[in-house]
C-alpha positions in Angstrom: 8.8 -17.3 1.0 6.3 -18.3 -1.6 2.5 -17.8 -1.0 2.0 -21.5 -2.1 3.0 -22.5 1.4 -0.1 -20.5 2.7 -2.2 -21.7 0.2 -1.3 -25.3 0.8 -2.4 -24.9 4.4 -5.4 -22.9 4.1 -6.6 -23.8 0.6 -9.7 -21.7 -0.5 -9.6 -19.8 2.6 -6.2 -18.1 2.0 -7.7 -14.8 1.3 -9.0 -14.6 4.8 -6.1 -16.5 6.4 -5.0 -13.8 8.7 -8.4 -13.1 10.0 -8.9 -16.8 10.7 -5.9 -16.8 12.9 -7.2 -13.7 14.9 -10.5 -15.4 15.5 -9.0 -18.6 16.7 -7.0 -16.5 19.2 -10.0 -14.7 20.2 -11.7 -17.9 21.2 -8.9 -19.4 23.1 -8.1 -16.1 25.3 -10.8 -16.4 27.9 -10.1 -20.1 28.5 -6.3 -19.4 28.7 -6.9 -16.8 31.3 -9.4 -18.9 33.2 -6.6 -21.6 33.5 -3.5 -19.3 34.4 -5.3 -16.3 36.1 -2.3 -14.3 35.0 -1.7 -11.6 32.4 1.7 -12.9 31.1 0.7 -16.2 29.5 -2.3 -14.6 27.9 -0.3 -11.9 26.6 2.3 -14.2 25.2 0.0 -16.3 23.4 -1.9 -13.2 22.1 1.3 -11.8 20.7 2.2 -15.1 19.1 -1.2 -15.1 17.3 -0.8 -11.7 16.2 2.6 -12.4 14.9 1.5 -15.4 13.0 -1.3 -13.5 11.4 1.2 -10.8 10.5 3.6 -13.3 9.0 0.8 -14.7 6.9 -0.1 -11.3 5.5 3.4 -10.2 4.9 4.0 -13.5 2.7 0.8 -12.9 0.7 1.5 -9.0 0.5 5.2 -9.5 -0.3 4.4 -12.1 -3.1 1.6 -10.0 -4.9 -1.1 -12.7 -4.0 -4.5 -11.9 -5.3 -7.7 -14.1 -4.7 -11.3 -13.8 -3.8 -13.3 -15.9 -1.1 -16.9 -16.6 -1.6 -17.4 -13.4 -3.5 -17.4 -11.6 -0.1 -13.7 -10.8 0.4 -10.8 -10.1 -1.9 -7.2 -10.2 -1.0 -5.1 -7.8 -3.0 -2.5 -5.1 -2.6 -5.1 -2.7 -1.0 -6.7 -5.1 1.4 -3.4 -6.6 2.4 -2.0 -3.1 3.1 -5.0 -2.3 5.4 -4.7 -5.8 7.0 -1.1 -4.8 7.9 -2.0 -1.5 9.4 -4.7 -3.1 11.7 -2.2 -5.8 12.7 0.3 -3.2 13.7 -2.3 -1.3 15.7 -3.6 -4.5 17.6 0.1 -5.6 18.2 1.0 -2.3 19.8 -2.2 -2.3 21.9 -1.8 -6.0 23.0 1.9 -5.5 23.9 1.4 -2.6 26.1 -1.9 -3.7 27.7 0.1 -6.2 29.6 1.6 -3.7 31.9 -0.9 -0.9 31.8 -2.5 -0.3 35.1 -5.7 0.9 33.3 -6.5 -2.6 31.8 -8.6 -4.7 34.2 -7.0 -7.9 35.7 -10.4 -9.4 36.5 -11.6 -9.7 32.9 -8.1 -9.7 31.0 -9.1 -12.8 29.1 -12.2 -11.3 27.8 -10.3 -7.9 27.1 -7.7 -9.8 25.1 -10.5 -11.7 23.2 -12.3 -8.5 22.4 -9.1 -6.8 21.1 -8.5 -9.8 18.5 -12.2 -9.8 17.7 -11.9 -6.0 16.9 -8.9 -6.6 14.9 -10.5 -9.4 12.9 -13.5 -7.1 12.2 -11.2 -4.3 10.9 -9.4 -6.7 8.7 -12.6 -8.1 7.4 -13.6 -4.6 6.4 -10.3 -4.0 4.6 -11.0 -7.0 2.4 -14.9 -6.8 2.0 -16.3 -6.7 -1.5 -19.9 -5.6 -0.7 -22.0 -3.3 1.5 -23.2 -6.0 3.8 -19.8 -7.4 4.6 -18.6 -4.0 5.4 -21.5 -3.3 7.6 -21.0 -6.6 9.6 -17.4 -5.9 9.9 -18.0 -2.5 11.2 -20.4 -3.5 13.6 -18.1 -6.3 15.0 -15.5 -3.6 15.7 -18.2 -1.2 17.2 -19.7 -3.8 19.6 -16.3 -5.0 20.7 -15.1 -1.3 21.1 -18.2 -0.5 23.4 -17.3 -3.3 25.8 -13.6 -2.4 25.8 -14.4 1.3 26.7 -16.5 0.2 29.6 -13.9 -2.3 31.0 -11.9 0.4 32.6 -13.2 -0.4 36.2 -13.6 1.8 39.0 -13.7 5.0 36.9 -16.9 6.7 36.3 -15.6 8.4 33.2 -15.3 5.1 31.5 -18.9 4.3 32.3 -20.2 7.6 31.1 -18.1 7.4 27.9 -19.3 3.8 27.3 -23.1 4.9 27.5 -22.3 7.9 25.2 -20.5 5.8 22.8 -23.3 3.0 22.6 -25.9 5.7 22.1 -24.1 7.5 19.4 -22.8 4.2 17.9 -26.5 2.8 17.7 -27.6 6.0 16.0 -24.8 5.8 13.5 -25.7 2.1 12.8 -29.3 3.1 12.2 -28.3 5.9 9.6 -25.8 3.4 8.0 -28.3 0.6 7.5 -31.0 3.1 6.2 -28.5 4.4 3.8 -27.4 1.1 2.5 -31.1 0.1 2.1 -31.8 3.3 -0.1 -28.5 2.9 -2.2 -29.5 -0.9 -2.8 -32.9 0.6 -3.9 -31.3 3.0 -6.4 -28.6 0.7 -7.8 -30.1 -2.7 -7.2 -26.8 -4.2 -6.0 -24.6 -4.2 -3.0 -21.4 -5.2 -4.8 -18.7 -2.4 -4.6 -17.6 -3.1 -8.2 -21.0 -2.6 -9.6 -22.3 0.4 -7.7 -20.7 2.9 -9.8 -22.0 1.3 -13.1 -25.6 1.2 -11.7 -25.3 4.8 -10.6 -24.1 5.9 -14.0 -27.1 4.3 -15.5 -29.8 5.5 -13.1 -28.2 9.0 -12.5 -28.6 11.2 -9.3 -31.9 11.1 -7.6 -33.3 12.2 -4.3 -33.0 8.6 -3.0 -29.4 8.6 -3.9 -28.7 11.9 -2.1 -30.4 10.6 1.1 -28.4 7.3 0.9 -25.2 9.5 0.4 -26.0 11.8 3.3 -27.1 9.0 5.7 -24.2 6.8 4.9 -21.7 9.7 5.2 -23.2 10.4 8.8 -23.2 6.8 9.8 -19.6 6.1 8.9 -18.5 9.7 9.6 -19.2 8.8 13.3 -16.7 6.2 12.9 -14.1 8.5 11.3 -14.9 11.3 13.9 -15.2 13.7 11.3 -17.1 17.0 11.7 -20.1 17.3 12.6 -20.1 13.6 13.8 -17.2 14.0 16.2 -18.9 14.8 19.4 -18.2 11.4 20.9 -14.5 11.1 20.4 -13.1 13.5 23.2 -15.3 11.8 25.9 -14.6 8.4 24.9 -10.7 8.9 24.4 -10.6 10.4 27.8 -12.7 7.8 29.5 -11.2 4.7 27.9 -8.1 3.1 29.1 -5.1 4.5 27.0 -4.5 1.2 25.2 -8.2 1.3 24.0 -7.8 4.9 23.1 -4.8 4.0 20.8 -7.0 1.3 19.2 -9.8 3.9 18.5 -7.6 6.6 17.4 -5.3 4.6 15.1 -7.3 1.6 14.2 -11.1 2.1 14.2 -10.8 5.6 12.7 -8.7 4.1 9.9 -11.2 1.5 9.3 -13.9 4.2 8.8 -11.7 6.0 6.3 -11.2 2.7 4.5 -14.9 2.4 4.1 -15.1 5.8 2.5 -12.4 4.8 0.1 -13.9 1.5 -0.8 -17.6 2.7 -1.3 -17.7 6.3 -2.0 -14.5 6.9 -3.9 -14.8 3.8 -6.1 -18.6 4.4 -6.6 -18.3 8.0 -7.7 -15.2 7.9 -9.8 -16.5 4.8 -11.7 -19.9 6.7 -12.3 -17.9 9.5 -13.7 -15.7 7.3 -15.9 -18.4 4.9 -17.1 -21.4 7.4 -17.5 -19.8 10.7 -17.4 -21.8 11.6 -14.3 -20.6 14.7 -12.6 -19.1 14.4 -9.2 -17.8 17.8 -8.5 -20.6 18.7 -6.2 -19.8 15.5 -4.1 -16.2 16.3 -4.1 -17.0 19.8 -2.8 -19.2 18.1 -0.1 -16.1 16.1 1.0 -13.8 19.2 0.9 -16.0 21.2 3.1 -16.2 18.2 5.7 -12.4 17.9 5.5 -12.0 21.7 5.9 -14.3 21.9 8.9 -12.7 18.8 10.5 -9.3 20.2 10.3 -10.4 23.6 11.5 -12.8 22.7 14.4 -10.4 19.9 15.4 -7.3 22.1 15.7 -9.1 25.2 17.2 -10.9 23.5 20.0 -7.8 21.4 20.9 -6.2 24.8 21.8 -8.4 25.3 24.9 -8.1 21.9 26.2 -6.3 21.2 29.4 -6.5 17.4 29.4 -3.8 15.9 27.2 -6.1 12.9 26.1 -8.9 15.3 25.0 -6.4 17.5 23.2 -5.1 14.5 21.3 -8.6 13.5 20.5 -9.3 16.8 19.0 -6.0 16.6 17.2 -7.2 13.2 15.8 -10.3 14.8 14.4 -8.1 17.2 12.6 -5.9 14.5 11.3 -9.0 12.7 9.9 -9.6 16.0 8.0 -6.3 15.9 6.3 -6.9 12.3 5.2 -10.4 13.2 4.0 -8.5 15.6 1.3 -8.2 12.2 -0.7 -12.0 12.0 -0.9 -12.2 15.4 -2.2 -9.5 15.1 -4.8 -10.5 11.5 -5.7 -7.3 10.7 -7.7 -5.1 7.6 -7.4 -2.1 9.7 -6.1 -4.2 11.4 -3.5 -5.4 7.9 -2.3 -1.8 6.6 -2.1 -0.9 9.8 -0.1 -3.9 9.2 2.1 -2.9 5.7 2.9 0.7 6.7 3.7 -0.6 9.4 6.1 -2.8 6.6 7.8 0.4 4.8 8.4 2.4 7.7 9.8 -0.5 8.6 12.0 -0.5 5.2 13.6 3.0 5.7 14.8 3.1 9.3 15.7 -0.5 9.5 17.3 -0.1 6.1 18.7 3.3 7.1 20.0 1.7 10.2 21.7 -1.0 8.0 23.4 1.8 5.5 24.4 3.7 8.3 26.2 0.5 9.4 28.0 -0.2 5.6 29.0 3.2 5.1 30.2 3.0 8.1 32.4 -0.2 7.2 33.9 1.4 4.0 34.9 4.3 5.9 36.4 1.8 7.9 38.6 1.4 11.1 36.5 -1.9 12.7 35.7 -3.6 13.6 32.5 -3.5 17.3 32.7 -1.0 19.1 30.6 0.3 20.9 33.8 1.2 17.5 35.1 3.8 17.3 32.4 5.7 20.2 33.9 9.4 19.5 34.3 8.9 16.0 32.5 12.2 16.4 30.6 14.0 16.3 34.0 11.9 13.3 35.4 12.0 11.2 32.2 14.1 12.7 29.5 13.8 10.0 27.0 10.2 9.8 27.2 9.9 13.8 27.0 12.2 13.6 23.9 9.9 11.0 22.3 6.8 12.9 23.0 8.5 16.1 21.3 9.2 13.9 18.2 5.6 12.6 18.1 4.1 16.1 18.5 6.5 17.7 16.0 5.6 14.9 13.5 1.9 15.5 14.1 2.3 19.2 13.3 4.2 18.4 10.2 7.7 19.5 11.2 10.5 18.1 8.8 12.2 15.7 8.4 9.7 13.6 10.5 7.1 11.2 9.0 4.1 13.6 9.5 5.8 16.3 7.3 6.5 13.8 4.5 3.0 12.3 4.5 1.5 15.7 4.7 3.6 16.9 1.7 2.5 14.0 -0.4 -1.3 14.7 0.7 -1.3 18.4 0.4 0.6 18.3 -2.9 -2.2 15.9 -4.4 -4.6 18.8 -3.8 -2.5 21.2 -5.6 -1.3 19.4 -8.7 -3.1 16.6 -10.6 -1.2 13.3 -11.7 -0.4 14.9 -15.0 1.2 18.2 -13.3 -1.7 20.5 -13.9 -3.0 22.8 -11.0 -6.2 21.5 -9.6 -9.4 23.3 -8.2 -8.5 22.1 -4.8 -5.5 24.6 -3.9 -7.8 26.5 -1.5 -8.2 23.1 0.4 -4.3 22.6 0.5 -4.0 26.2 1.9 -6.6 25.5 4.6 -4.8 22.2 5.4 -1.3 24.2 5.7 -2.9 26.9 7.8 -4.4 24.3 10.1 -1.0 22.6 10.5 0.4 25.9 11.7 -2.4 26.2 14.1 -1.9 22.8 15.5 1.8 23.6 16.2 0.6 26.1 18.8 -1.1 23.7 21.0 1.6 20.9 20.5 4.2 23.5 21.6 2.3 24.2 24.9 3.1 20.5 25.9 6.7 20.9 24.8 6.9 24.1 26.9 5.4 22.3 29.9 8.0 19.4 29.5 11.1 21.5 28.9 10.6 24.9 30.4 8.1 24.7 33.2 9.2 23.6 36.6 7.7 20.5 38.2 5.3 21.0 41.1 6.9 21.1 44.6 7.9 17.6 45.6 7.5 16.1 42.2 10.9 15.9 41.0 11.8 12.3 41.4 12.6 10.2 38.3 9.6 8.3 36.8 9.7 4.7 36.3 8.3 3.8 32.8 7.0 0.1 32.3 9.3 -1.7 29.9 6.6 -2.7 27.4 5.6 0.9 27.1 9.3 1.9 26.6 9.9 -0.6 23.8 6.6 0.4 22.1 7.5 4.1 22.2 11.1 3.3 20.9 9.5 1.4 18.0 7.2 4.3 17.2 10.1 6.8 17.4 12.1 4.7 14.9 9.3 4.7 12.4 8.4 8.4 12.8 12.0 9.3 11.8 12.5 6.4 9.2 9.3 7.0 7.3 10.2 10.6 7.3 13.5 10.1 5.7 12.8 7.0 3.6 9.0 7.2 2.7 9.4 4.6 0.0 9.4 1.8 2.5 5.7 2.2 2.9 4.8 4.6 0.1 5.4 2.2 -2.7 3.0 -0.3 -1.0 0.5 2.5 -0.7 0.8 3.2 -4.5 0.3 -0.3 -5.3 -2.7 -0.5 -2.9 -4.3 2.6 -4.5 -3.7 1.2 -8.0 -5.5 -2.0 -6.9 -8.5 -0.2 -5.5 -8.6 1.9 -8.7 -8.4 -1.3 -10.8 -12.1 -1.8 -9.8 -13.0 1.4 -11.8 
């Protein structure tokens, strides 16, 4: 289908057409639930809204459409790819929220509206052209997320998690806006395409160093990278599982996209245009990546709650993707984007299994999974695949994306060994460490015996079963045929590096 059909409908608004559809859907969700008082019609309309937005994006992405709206947002291969990722995330979350016992019935209209608002915010961040647009998009997602975490009624853990999330989120917002103001003072611009040129002209200064550290800290909270990761385990545990999926696979990827759009473009441009050395900043990102991998994996070993374990695992996965920020090459960026996609399906799939089993009456302790292979064999097998993929076991998607990512730290694009071999070694070692605590769950499912009286078959909600099956398919297919997504990731990386 030609993009002219979309441009004929939306005109100058075509670059933000997928977001417009999401916003329209968010506005009608509360009224729709007020009229029907049931989850089913709200979910049906919500899924139609998401599919329409997805279809528009696929048409634009597939036809190579590029355009800018009001010098604020640009649709190109990079932003279209990120928008696709966020649409997949919100589609999975909305679909399973219908049958999740953790999502409130009383405020389901508001819940559905907040999901679409959060998705629109992520999509706007993916297309944003300046620091202010990025900041507004990130805060839109953050405020929606605070409310979504608190909407798990009758659970004191959710209230506690929401309070912690708001306090730490407010601190991250303060640090971010301070950093943006300092960066503007140094460069005199908020345009992403101009930051690097201005930095090359001004050179490093104490003001820039303060801006870099405060913005890294502010957006580091969104990514849950070490040492700004403290909120993630409590929030993932306290929130309903669908919301945990959105935070782990959507909000975190938005934060990583911000790192790519601001720091990577700015620093590489400053190096290319003015010969400004960036090795020191690269080492800063490399150290943060190594710490995130190591602390995330090591602390995950001692966890007994599976949602907290997956939270620490998610911190480690963020560390892997941050390798792209240390290497700062086009190939590393494309590998990082590919790992972001595979992470959606393997980490999202693992959380889907957890949510499905909660709906079936199972607890969140790892010991609650004892004998799961007998009570729900297909679900147990799916969880095995997700965990092995997260650990990087071939031929699953996690292995393929880690292979691309780690190899980008070993060899440059022209085949020469880089100075980041040590970082690749740390990443490989951490993948081996992660296998230990993933195998603990597999051991519980396949070797341990269920508790006395807990040997009946578990009934899994159909929406969860379908979503889990979809994630299993992608975990296998992307491992065997990575070109399905990797080619688009390469195009997206080329589009972002085109700003340099």
